[in-house]
N, C-alpha and C positions, 0 to 999 in steps of 0.2 A: 503495499499499499504506500501512497506517494503523499508527501505532504509539502505545504509550500515552503518549507525551508530548504529543500532540496536545489542543488544546482543544474541536475540532470532535469529534461523534461517530464512533467507530471505524466503519469498513465492514464489510459481511460478506462473505464470499468466496464467489461464487456463478458457477459454469461459468466458473473461470478467471480471473473479474475482482473487483474491490474494488467493492462498490455500497453505496449508502444508500438503499434502496427504501421504507424506512419510517420512522416517529418515533422518536426516540431514547428508550432505555431507560436511565435512570440506575443506576449502580452506587453503593452505600454501603460504608463502612468500618465492619463493626460493632464495632470498638473506639471509633469517636470519633462515628459516625453522620453525618461528613462524605460528601457527594459526591464521589468520586475520579476518576468517568468515566463516559463513556455509550457505548451502542452501537446501530448501528441496528439496526431489526426488519423481520420479514418477515411477510405475513400470508398466509392460506390459498391466495390467488392464486398469490403468490410461491413457497409450498410446492411446489403443484403443478406450477408450471415448472420448480423445483430438480429434482423427480422426473422429469420429463419428460427434463432435460439429463443426469440422471445414469443414464436407461436407454440414451439415445444413447450414452453413455461407455463403457457396459458392454461392447460389441463389441469396443471396442479394448482396454479394460482385461484382460478376461478373454481375449483372444489373445496376450497376453503370455507368458512362460514364468515358472515360479514365480522363478527366479534373476532376471530382469529385474525383475520386480516386489519381490523382495528388495532388490535394490540401490537403487530409489526409497525403503525403508524405512529402510535403512542411511543415505541422505543425509537423510533427515528427522531421525533420532535423530542426526545430526552438527550438523544447524541447531538442535536443542534444546540441545544440550551447549552449543554455542558461546553461547548466551543465556540459560544455565541461570540465573544470578543475576537478571537480567532477569523471569525467567518466575516464578522463586521467590516474588519480591517481590510480583509481582501476585496471586499465590496468596493471600500473605500479608495483602495489603491488602484484598481483596476476601472472603477468608473468615474472616480474624482468627486462623488458627493461628498459632504461633510460626514465626519464619524458617527456623529450624535443621530443622524438620518441613517446611516447604515444598520446603526443600532436598532432602530426603530423598524427598518425592513426586517431584520431577523426576527424581533419580537411580532412582527404579523405572522411572519411564515411559520413561527411556532403554532399560532394561534390557526392558522389554516391547517395545519396538521393534525392537531388536537380536536378541530371542529369535524373533518371527514373521518377520523377515527371513530368518532362517535356515529356520523351518518351511516358510516359502512352497513350499521346494523340495521338501518330504516329503509332499503330499497325495495318499498312494500308494492305487493300486487294490490289486487282486489276481486272479490267474487262479485259478478254482475249478474242481477235476477234475469232470469229465464223470459221467453215470451212464449216457447212451445213446451207442452208437457212432456217430461223424459229428456230435457236436456239440463245441463248445467254448464256454466260459462267462466273461466277464470280469465285475467290477464295478470302476467308474471313480468317480472323485469329481469333480464339477464347481460352480463358484461359484453360489450360490442366486438372487444377484441383486441388484439394489438394497437398500440395507440403511438402515433408520431407527434412529439409536442418541440414545437419551435418556439423559443423563448428569444426576448428583446433584452438589450443592454441598458436600458435606462433603468429598471428596477430587474436585475438580473436573477437574484434569487427569489424575491416573493412571487413574480408573475411566473416563472417556472414552475414554483410549487403549487399555484393555482390550477396549472394542471395535471402535475404528478400524482399531488394528493388525491383529488376525486377518482383518477383514472385507477389507481391502486386500490383504493376504497371500493371500487366498483368491480373490482375484478379483472382488470385490464393488465396485461404488460405494457410497460412505458419506455419506449425510446427517446431521450430528451437531446434535443440539439439546442445547446447553449449560443448565443449572439460571440461570433468570433473574436470582438472586442471585450468580452468579459466572461471567460470559460471559468476563471479560478474559483468561485464561490460554487459553481457547478461542480467541481472537483471535490470539495468541501462535503457538498450535499451527498454526492455519490459515497464519500468516506463513512458518512453517519447511517445511510442506508446498508452499506456494506457490514457496518459494525451491527446494524439489527437483525442481521442473519435472515434476510429476505431469500426465498428459494432462488437458484440463479437464474439469469435469464428475465427475471421479472422486471428488474431495472437495467438500464444499460446507458452509457454515457458517449454520445457521438459528436465529437468535435471536428470541425474539418469545414471545407469548401461547401456552400449552398448549391453549387453546381454540382457536386458530388453526391452530396447526401440527400439533397431536396427530391430530384428526379427518382430516384429508387423509393422513398417514403411516399410519393405520389402515385407510380406506376406500379407498384408491387400488390398484388391482390393481397396479400398476406397481411398488408398494414392496413387495418380495417377504418382507421379515423386519423384525421390533422387536427390539431388544435392548434392555433397560431395567434402569437400577438405581435402586430408590426403595422407598417403602413399599409394605408388602403389600395396602394398602387401594386404592392405585392399580394396584397389579399386578393385583388381582380385576378391577378395572374395565378394564384393557387385555385381559384373559381375556375378559370379555363381548364387548368391542367388537371382538375378533379373529375370533369365530364366524362371520360373515357371508362373509367372505374366506378363511376357514379359513388365517389368515395365521399363519407359524410364529414363535414368540416365544422368546426368553431373557430370564430376568429374574433379576436379585439383588434380593432383598426383604428386609424387616425380619430382624433378628436379636434374640436374649435370651440370650447366651452364658453357660452357668456356667463357674464357675472352681474346680474341684475340689483342696483341698490334704489331704492325707492326712497322718496321724501321722509317717510314714515320709519325708517331704518335706525337702529342703534349704531350711529356711526364709529362709533369705537369699534362695536362686533364686525361692522361692515369692514373698515380699514385692516383689521387683524385678520379678516377670513380672506381678503384680497391679497394681502400678504403672502400668507399660506398657501391660497392655491396657486398663486402666479410663480413664487421665487422656491418654492421646496423643489428640491431636487434640482436647482438652476433653471428650473423653468422647463425641463425637459421629462414629461408626464404628459400623458395622452388625455389626464381630466385637468390640466392647468386652465387656469382662468383665462383665457387668449384674448377676449374681448370684454373689457369692462364697460357698462352703460351705468351711469350715474344720472337719476333724475335729477333736472334743472335747479330745483329750490336747494339742491345739497351739493350740487356739482363743484363750486368752488372751495366749499370747506372739504369735502372729500379729497380732492387735489391736494389743498395744502397738508391735510394731515397724511395723507398717503405717500405723498414725495418725502416728507419728514422722514418717516418709518423707514422707506426704501432707503434713502440716503445713509441711515445708519446701518444697513446690513453689512456684515463682514465678509470682504470677498476674499479668496485665498486657497491655498493646498487643504483639501478636505480633512488631511489629517493633523492640520494646527487646530490648536484650542480657540473656540469662539468663532471658527468658520461658519458662515449662514449660507454662502453660495461660491461652490466650488468651481472647476473649470467646466465648460462643454466637452462633448466627448472628443471632437479633434478641430483641428482650425478650419474645415470646411464648414462644421457647423456653426463656428463662430463668424465665418464670411458672411453665411447665409442669413444669419440675424442682423448683420451691419447692413447688408442689403435692404433688409425690411425697415429697418430703422431710417436709412438714407431714403427709401422711398417715401416713407410716411412724410418726414419733413419736407422734401421735395412738393409732396402735394398740399403742403400747408398745415401739417399738425405741428404743434409747440415742442419741442424735446425740453421737460423740465429738470430731467436728471439723467446721468447715466450716460450711456451712447458710446464708450470706448472702455478700455483696457485699463484696469488701474495701476500706478505706477509700479514698477518692480515685478509686475506678473507677465506671463508669457501670453502667446497669440491665443491660446485657449479661452481667457478669460475676458468678462465682460462685466461690467458693473450693473447694478440694479436699475434698469431703464423706465423711465416714465414719461409717454407721450401723450399730450392732449387734444383735443379736437381734431381727432382722428378721421378723415373721411372713409365712409363705408367701401370705397373702391380701390383703396390702397391694399397693398400685398399683407401687410400683418391683420386686416380685418377681413382677406379672402382665403388667404393661406395659414396652415396652422405655424405659429412661430414656436420652435423646439428651444427656446432661450429664455433669460430673465429679461423680458422686453413686455410690457404693460401698456397696450393702447385703450386709452380712455375716451369716450365720446358720451355726449351729452343726449337725454331723450325726454319728451315732454308727458306722454301718458303711458298707462297700460298697455293698451293694446299696440301701440309704436314700439314700447321695449319688446313684446311677444313677437311683433312681426320682423323686427330687425335680429332678434335672436334665432329665430328659425329658420332665416333666410341663409340657409348653407346645406351643403351635401351631410354634411357631420352630425350625428346625435349621440354623443357619447355619455356626457354629462353637463349640466348646468347649474347654476347658482342664484338665490333670490333671497336677497336680504330685506325684510319688511316686520314690521310689529302689528300688521293687520292680519287677522287670522284668515277672513273670509277671501282677501287679496292673495295670500299665501297660497291657499287651496284652489282659487282659479288660475295662477300663474302656473304653479306645480303640474296641474293637468293640461294646461295648454301647451307647455313646452315639450318640445319634440328632441326627447333626450332619455336614454336608459336609466342615470342616475339623476335624481335633483336634490339639491343640498339646501334645505331651506333654512336659511341662519346658520348653517352647517359647512364647515369647510374641507371636513375630513369625512364624507358619508360613507366611504367603502367600509365594507365590515364582513366579517367570515361567514354569518349567517343570512345574509342578504344577496340576492342576484346582482351581479355586475355584466354590462355588455352594453351594446349600441343599437341605436335605430339608423334606418336610412345607410349611408357607406360606412359608418361606423363600426359595422360587423354583424356576423350571425351568430346566435344562441347566447347562453350566459355562462359565466364561472359564478363559484361562492353560492352560498345557500343552499336549498335543496335542489334547486335546478343545475346546480355543479355537479352534483353526484347523475342525475338525469343524464346529463350530457353523454354520458359514458356507458348508458343503459340501453339495450332493445328492449321493447314492446312485444310480448308475445300472446297471441289470444289461444287459449286452451278451449275447445267446447267437446264437452262430453254428452254424447247420446246414452240412452239407457242401453244398459249390456244385458243382453237376455242370459 
């Protein structure tokens, strides 16, 4: 078993063994550009073998009771908790996020495993009343089969576990492909799974080129389902590729969340909520508040308070104490953010703070940036800005706020701040998004479904729906036996 302290490439976990099947992939720290480790890779042939091994493991794994599988998941959670600081450090080093936020990601990971450890016992079917004498009907739930799980780099551990934990709980073997930028925490996850003594082949780790691994997952009929978090562009391509196999997909795709503040909102809560939803994880979140709308009566007061708080956020290496905003994942991401800022200013927006790299920081860093009076047709209002850039615009009434919030192909999350209960219900029901935070800047939780409407995805993760995503429904009709 490999550890992050090794100078050799970290091994992959394949069919219950640690192996180095292919050339190493180097991992860099986005804060410094320094190579911090490397991980072995697997090619298409290796992926094919992993799928075959997973299919062989399926008979054993699905034959266990939900309670037995849940016991394994609790053991995985215990292993992660024991090494929580080490895992958080790996996340911060490879992703760049502040260490305190990486520790929060580990905490949510534990909660996901613990939740699905209990849900494993609850994959209920039902008895259906018959319409004809002599018949009895049952609807039962059974695991769908081998699952290919493709995770992103922005929340590299928790978004992997939102796929791995429910699939395992449902009785499905899992092949996890982490993002090439952030495979280190996936190796540590695999170590915790190995220590929990799952049957071989039930969980395997595939690191390598998407061009090698992806086509085999999509085209191999033994891989029954793909679960993916990533861009809408890639999601569309996966949908096209799934057609020949009629392969089942679950996808959490891009977001462009509106954040609406009404005149009657608690201003302090709204400012704090906007800071969290926009600048957490350096703005690199699909549910980040990408478009902030403040009603005219509080618009300038909100801007004053928001800018003051944004300017106080500390930017720097995620491993440093007190850092609120780390680096963007790479220089290309930072360049795109600057393009969005420049386009907004050229179209008439006011740059109130930020817009540049802090003194002494590298090109991947960007100060917390606030833009005011941002036109609706500029880049940061029409495209997802994966960066600490907050465009703010004014609105006059409720209907206008809803119309502008919904005027996008995305529908992953939305936020509403108001002290009017009737308005809260009206707006929450009218907004076209899978998750609505009403006076709540952190709405995601293990026991509630998460996913998007429109071009933001298919299906749901977490909650009871998260287990359902990996179960097939089978109807059994019994006629009277003579």
